[in-house]
C-alpha positions as CSV (number, residue, x, y, z in Angstrom):
1,M,102.2,4.8,-15.7
2,V,101.9,5.1,-19.5
3,A,101.7,7.9,-22.0
4,E,98.1,9.1,-22.4
5,T,96.8,9.0,-25.9
6,R,93.4,10.6,-26.7
7,V,91.3,9.8,-29.7
8,R,88.8,12.6,-30.3
9,R,85.8,13.0,-32.6
10,S,84.9,16.2,-34.4
11,P,83.9,19.1,-32.2
12,E,80.3,18.9,-33.4
13,F,80.0,15.3,-32.3
14,E,81.6,16.0,-29.0
15,A,79.1,18.9,-28.5
16,A,76.3,16.6,-29.3
17,Q,77.6,14.2,-26.7
18,E,77.8,16.9,-24.1
19,S,74.2,18.0,-24.9
20,Y,73.1,14.4,-24.5
21,I,74.7,14.0,-21.2
22,D,73.2,17.3,-19.9
23,L,69.7,16.3,-21.1
24,L,70.1,12.9,-19.5
25,T,71.3,14.3,-16.3
26,Q,68.5,16.8,-16.1
27,Q,65.9,14.1,-16.8
28,V,67.3,11.7,-14.2
29,G,67.3,14.5,-11.6
30,R,63.5,15.1,-12.1
31,A,62.0,12.8,-9.4
32,P,58.3,11.8,-9.5
33,G,56.1,14.5,-7.8
34,T,58.4,17.4,-8.6
35,A,57.2,20.3,-10.8
36,G,55.7,19.0,-14.0
37,I,56.4,15.3,-13.1
38,P,53.6,12.9,-12.2
39,T,53.6,11.6,-8.6
40,L,54.2,8.0,-7.8
41,A,50.4,7.6,-7.0
42,Q,49.7,8.8,-10.5
43,L,52.3,6.5,-12.0
44,G,51.1,3.5,-10.0
45,P,47.9,1.5,-10.2
46,Q,44.7,3.0,-8.9
47,V,41.5,1.3,-7.7
48,A,38.1,3.0,-8.2
49,G,35.8,3.2,-5.1
50,V,32.5,1.3,-4.8
51,D,29.9,3.1,-6.9
52,P,27.0,4.9,-5.1
53,L,24.5,2.7,-7.0
54,T,26.2,-0.4,-5.7
55,Q,26.0,1.1,-2.2
56,A,22.3,1.8,-2.7
57,A,21.7,-1.9,-3.8
58,Q,23.6,-3.0,-0.7
59,Q,21.5,-0.8,1.6
60,R,18.3,-2.1,0.0
61,A,19.4,-5.7,0.6
62,A,20.2,-4.8,4.2
63,T,16.8,-3.2,4.6
64,Q,15.0,-6.1,3.0
65,A,16.7,-8.4,5.5
66,G,15.5,-6.2,8.5
67,L,19.0,-4.7,9.1
68,G,19.7,-1.1,9.8
69,Q,21.6,1.7,8.1
70,L,25.0,0.6,6.5
71,T,28.1,2.7,7.0
72,F,30.9,2.8,4.3
73,T,34.6,3.4,4.3
74,P,36.0,6.2,2.1
75,E,36.7,3.5,-0.5
76,G,33.0,2.5,-0.4
77,T,33.2,-0.9,1.3
78,V,30.8,-1.7,4.1
79,S,32.3,-0.9,7.5
80,G,29.3,-1.3,9.8
81,I,25.6,-2.3,10.0
82,G,23.2,-0.3,12.2
83,T,20.4,-1.7,14.4
84,G,17.4,-2.4,12.3
85,T,13.8,-3.5,13.0
86,G,14.6,-7.1,12.4
87,V,11.5,-7.3,10.1
88,A,12.0,-8.4,6.6
89,G,10.5,-6.4,3.8
90,F,7.7,-8.8,3.1
91,Q,6.7,-9.2,6.8
92,P,4.2,-6.3,6.8
93,F,2.2,-8.0,3.9
94,L,2.1,-11.2,5.9
95,D,0.9,-9.3,9.0
96,Q,-1.8,-7.6,7.0
97,A,-2.9,-11.0,5.6
98,K,-3.1,-12.4,9.1
99,Q,-5.2,-9.4,10.2
100,F,-7.6,-9.8,7.2
101,Q,-8.1,-13.5,8.2
102,T,-8.8,-12.5,11.8
103,D,-11.3,-9.9,10.6
104,A,-13.0,-12.5,8.3
105,A,-13.3,-14.9,11.2
106,T,-14.9,-12.2,13.4
107,T,-17.3,-11.2,10.5
108,L,-18.3,-14.8,9.9
109,G,-19.1,-15.2,13.6
110,G,-22.0,-12.7,13.2
111,V,-23.6,-14.7,10.4
112,P,-25.2,-17.4,12.7
113,S,-26.8,-14.8,14.9
114,D,-28.3,-13.0,11.9
115,I,-29.7,-16.4,10.7
116,A,-31.0,-17.2,14.2
117,A,-32.7,-13.7,14.4
118,A,-34.3,-14.3,11.0
119,R,-35.5,-17.7,12.1
120,A,-37.0,-16.2,15.3
121,T,-38.7,-13.5,13.3
122,L,-40.2,-16.0,10.9
123,G,-41.4,-18.0,13.9
124,G,-43.8,-15.3,14.8
125,V,-45.4,-15.2,11.3
126,P,-47.5,-18.4,11.7
127,T,-49.0,-17.1,15.0
128,D,-50.0,-13.8,13.4
129,I,-51.5,-15.7,10.4
130,T,-53.5,-17.9,12.7
131,A,-54.7,-14.9,14.6
132,A,-55.6,-13.2,11.4
133,R,-57.5,-16.3,10.2
134,A,-59.6,-16.2,13.4
135,L,-60.7,-12.7,12.3
136,T,-62.6,-14.0,9.2
137,G,-66.0,-15.6,9.1
138,P,-69.5,-14.6,10.3
139,T,-68.6,-14.7,14.0
140,A,-65.3,-12.7,13.7
141,F,-67.0,-9.6,15.1
142,Q,-68.1,-11.2,18.4
143,Q,-64.8,-10.8,20.2
144,F,-64.9,-7.1,19.5
145,M,-68.4,-6.5,20.8
146,S,-68.4,-4.2,23.8
147,P,-69.1,-6.0,27.1
148,Y,-71.2,-3.0,28.0
149,Q,-73.4,-3.0,24.9
150,Q,-76.3,-4.8,26.5
151,Q,-76.2,-2.6,29.5
152,V,-76.4,0.4,27.2
153,I,-79.3,-1.1,25.3
154,D,-81.2,-1.9,28.4
155,T,-80.7,1.5,29.9
156,T,-81.7,3.2,26.7
157,L,-84.9,1.1,26.3
158,A,-85.8,1.6,29.9
159,E,-85.5,5.4,29.4
160,F,-87.6,4.9,26.2
161,D,-90.3,3.1,28.2
162,I,-90.4,5.9,30.7
163,Q,-90.8,8.4,28.0
164,A,-93.4,6.3,26.3
165,A,-95.4,5.8,29.5
166,S,-95.4,9.5,30.2
167,G,-97.5,10.1,27.1
168,I,-100.5,7.9,28.3
169,P,-101.8,10.4,30.9
170,A,-102.1,13.0,28.2
171,L,-104.3,10.6,26.2
172,H,-106.5,10.1,29.2
173,A,-106.9,13.8,29.7
174,Q,-107.7,14.2,26.1
175,A,-110.4,11.5,26.3
176,I,-111.9,13.1,29.4
177,G,-112.0,16.4,27.7
178,A,-113.8,14.9,24.7
179,G,-116.2,12.9,27.0
180,A,-114.9,9.6,25.7
181,F,-113.0,8.5,28.8
182,G,-113.3,4.8,29.2
183,G,-115.0,4.4,25.9
184,G,-114.0,2.5,22.8
185,R,-112.5,5.5,21.2
186,E,-110.1,6.0,24.0
187,G,-109.1,2.3,23.9
188,V,-108.4,2.6,20.2
189,Q,-106.1,5.6,20.8
190,L,-104.3,3.9,23.6
191,A,-103.8,0.7,21.4
192,E,-102.5,2.8,18.5
193,Y,-100.2,4.7,20.8
194,Q,-98.8,1.5,22.4
195,A,-98.3,-0.2,19.0
196,Q,-96.4,2.9,17.7
197,S,-94.4,3.0,20.9
198,D,-93.5,-0.7,20.6
199,K,-92.5,-0.2,17.0
200,N,-90.3,2.8,17.9
201,R,-88.8,0.8,20.8
202,A,-88.0,-2.1,18.4
203,A,-86.4,0.3,15.9
204,L,-84.3,1.8,18.7
205,Q,-83.2,-1.5,19.9
206,G,-82.3,-2.7,16.3
207,Q,-80.4,0.6,15.8
208,L,-78.4,0.1,18.9
209,L,-77.7,-3.5,18.0
210,Q,-76.7,-2.5,14.4
211,Q,-74.4,0.2,15.8
212,G,-72.7,-2.4,18.1
213,F,-72.4,-4.9,15.2
214,T,-71.0,-2.3,12.8
215,Q,-68.4,-1.1,15.4
216,A,-67.3,-4.7,16.2
217,Q,-67.1,-5.6,12.5
218,N,-65.0,-2.5,11.8
219,L,-62.7,-3.3,14.7
220,A,-62.3,-6.9,13.5
221,Q,-61.4,-5.7,10.0
222,Q,-58.9,-3.2,11.4
223,D,-57.3,-5.9,13.5
224,F,-57.2,-8.3,10.6
225,A,-55.5,-5.6,8.4
226,R,-53.0,-4.9,11.2
227,R,-52.2,-8.5,11.6
228,Q,-51.7,-8.9,7.9
229,A,-49.4,-5.9,7.8
230,L,-47.5,-7.3,10.8
231,T,-47.0,-10.6,9.1
232,G,-45.7,-8.8,6.0
233,L,-43.4,-6.7,8.1
234,Q,-42.1,-9.8,10.0
235,Q,-41.5,-11.5,6.6
236,N,-39.6,-8.5,5.3
237,L,-37.6,-8.3,8.5
238,A,-36.7,-11.9,8.3
239,Q,-35.6,-11.4,4.6
240,S,-33.6,-8.4,5.7
241,Q,-31.9,-10.4,8.5
242,L,-31.2,-13.2,6.0
243,G,-29.8,-10.7,3.6
244,L,-27.7,-9.2,6.3
245,G,-26.3,-12.7,7.0
246,T,-25.6,-13.2,3.3
247,T,-23.9,-9.8,3.1
248,T,-21.9,-10.5,6.2
249,G,-20.8,-13.8,4.6
250,G,-19.8,-11.9,1.4
251,L,-17.8,-9.4,3.5
252,A,-16.0,-12.2,5.2
253,T,-15.2,-13.8,1.8
254,S,-13.9,-10.4,0.6
255,Q,-11.7,-10.1,3.7
256,L,-10.4,-13.6,3.0
257,G,-9.7,-12.5,-0.5
258,L,-7.8,-9.5,0.7
259,G,-5.8,-11.8,3.0
260,E,-4.9,-14.0,0.0
261,F,-4.0,-10.9,-2.0
262,S,-1.7,-9.7,0.8
263,R,0.0,-13.1,0.9
264,G,0.5,-12.8,-2.8
265,L,2.1,-9.4,-2.3
266,A,4.3,-10.9,0.4
267,S,5.5,-13.5,-2.1
268,L,5.9,-11.0,-4.9
269,Q,7.8,-8.3,-2.8
270,P,11.1,-10.2,-2.4
271,S,11.4,-10.9,-6.1
272,L,10.6,-7.3,-7.0
273,E,13.1,-6.0,-4.5
274,A,15.7,-8.5,-5.7
275,A,15.1,-7.3,-9.3
276,T,15.6,-3.7,-8.1
277,Q,18.7,-4.6,-6.3
278,Q,20.1,-6.4,-9.3
279,Q,19.4,-3.4,-11.5
280,L,21.1,-1.0,-9.1
281,G,24.0,-3.5,-8.8
282,T,24.3,-3.8,-12.6
283,A,24.3,0.0,-13.0
284,G,26.8,0.3,-10.2
285,T,29.1,-2.3,-11.8
286,G,28.9,-0.6,-15.2
287,A,29.7,2.8,-13.6
288,L,32.6,1.2,-11.6
289,S,34.0,-0.3,-14.8
290,L,33.9,3.1,-16.5
291,R,35.6,4.9,-13.6
292,Q,38.3,2.2,-13.3
293,A,38.9,2.5,-17.0
294,L,39.3,6.2,-16.6
295,L,41.7,5.7,-13.7
296,D,43.7,3.2,-15.8
297,A,43.8,5.7,-18.7
298,D,45.1,8.4,-16.3
299,Q,47.8,6.1,-15.1
300,Q,48.9,5.3,-18.6
301,R,48.8,9.0,-19.5
302,A,51.0,9.8,-16.5
303,Q,53.4,7.0,-17.3
304,L,53.6,8.3,-20.9
305,A,54.2,11.8,-19.7
306,Y,57.0,10.6,-17.5
307,Q,58.6,8.2,-19.9
308,E,58.3,10.3,-23.1
309,P,61.3,12.6,-22.4
310,I,63.5,9.7,-21.5
311,S,62.5,7.9,-24.7
312,R,63.5,11.0,-26.7
313,I,66.8,11.2,-24.9
314,Q,67.4,7.4,-25.5
315,A,66.7,8.0,-29.1
316,L,69.3,10.7,-29.2
317,G,71.8,8.4,-27.5
318,S,71.1,5.6,-29.9
319,G,71.5,7.9,-32.8
320,L,74.9,9.2,-31.5
321,A,76.1,5.6,-30.9
322,S,75.1,4.6,-34.4
323,Q,77.3,7.4,-35.8
324,V,80.5,6.6,-33.8
325,G,82.1,4.6,-36.5
326,G,81.7,7.2,-39.2
327,V,82.8,10.3,-37.4
328,P,86.4,11.4,-38.1
329,T,88.8,11.3,-35.2
330,T,92.1,12.9,-34.2
331,T,94.7,11.3,-31.9
332,Q,96.5,13.3,-29.3
333,T,99.3,11.9,-27.0
334,L,99.8,13.6,-23.6
335,G,101.9,12.9,-20.6
336,T,101.9,9.7,-18.7
337,T,98.7,9.2,-16.7
338,Q,96.1,6.6,-15.8
339,P,94.0,5.4,-18.7
340,V,90.5,6.9,-18.8
341,A,87.4,6.1,-20.7
342,S,86.6,8.1,-23.8
343,P,83.7,10.7,-23.6
344,L,81.6,8.5,-25.8
345,S,82.1,5.5,-23.5
346,Q,81.3,7.7,-20.6
347,A,78.1,9.0,-22.3
348,L,77.0,5.5,-23.2
349,Q,77.6,4.4,-19.7
350,V,75.6,7.3,-18.3
351,G,72.9,6.6,-20.9
352,L,72.7,3.0,-19.8
353,T,72.5,4.0,-16.2
354,A,69.7,6.6,-17.0
355,Y,67.9,3.9,-18.9
356,G,68.0,1.7,-15.9
357,L,66.8,4.5,-13.6
358,G,64.0,5.2,-16.1
359,N,62.9,1.6,-15.7
360,I,63.0,2.0,-12.0
361,F,60.8,5.1,-12.1
362,G,58.1,3.6,-14.3
363,G,59.7,3.4,-17.8
364,N,59.2,0.4,-20.0
């Protein structure tokens, strides 16, 4: 046990020390998450979730591969893959190209039949030309003469003979009335009548023959014209059939061209899709970088808000410590007691402890 001797600074300095200790105690007592103090989550590092654009790029990549709908965690990472079609994005174009090729083969299959039909049609043309040639010349009419023409002529002439013979009795009666029956005069009249009758009979026969010839000639000419027209129609039909074959071949070529075009699209589609996915991914990465930077800035702001009061208190403690040597003191001796630390030493000790706590709670 020894006598206690106290060395004290001026009352103003000791009041400043007490204020410093009060402020430090208050600040140390404000735990993270209390009123006006950032939470530990705000003070600690934060990670930005996956950007929606990146998720869209991931979904497009899954769809391109024939996978189903993706599911994501709250943080944005892939948590599951749905059942898809199993068909890659370019497969429909390949299927279409295959269908065009099948159609082209079917179309080309009809070309030989069109050509064969044209050949068959043209095969009938020489026959018609030969038949038409037979309808020319001086005897072309004969095959069109009516098989009953001679019968008609004979019947007509027989009727004419009957009519001519019926006029002779009248001549006899006239001669009897004139007293010249059996005479030369009657003979002359009968001869003249018979000559005129024969002349008329020959004219009638010639007229009938001419009518038959004219009718047969007209029929021959009509048949010749019909055969000529038929030959022209057959030739036109054959040309149309050949044209149809050519058109069909052109259609098949077009279908093959469409097939090649579809295969080109099948080759182009993956690169276009990859470019789109890359653009979405790039945009998503940029957005993620920005959001992460904002989160980092929020963390730094929270740490600054938490550390700034402690920094000011530490500045006050440092200022007080720097003034210890120049502050007047008074010495006071009291009864015997255990030695105790001076208020400044206590304050400095508390300040160091608070400084350590500040580091623990996020201070630098």
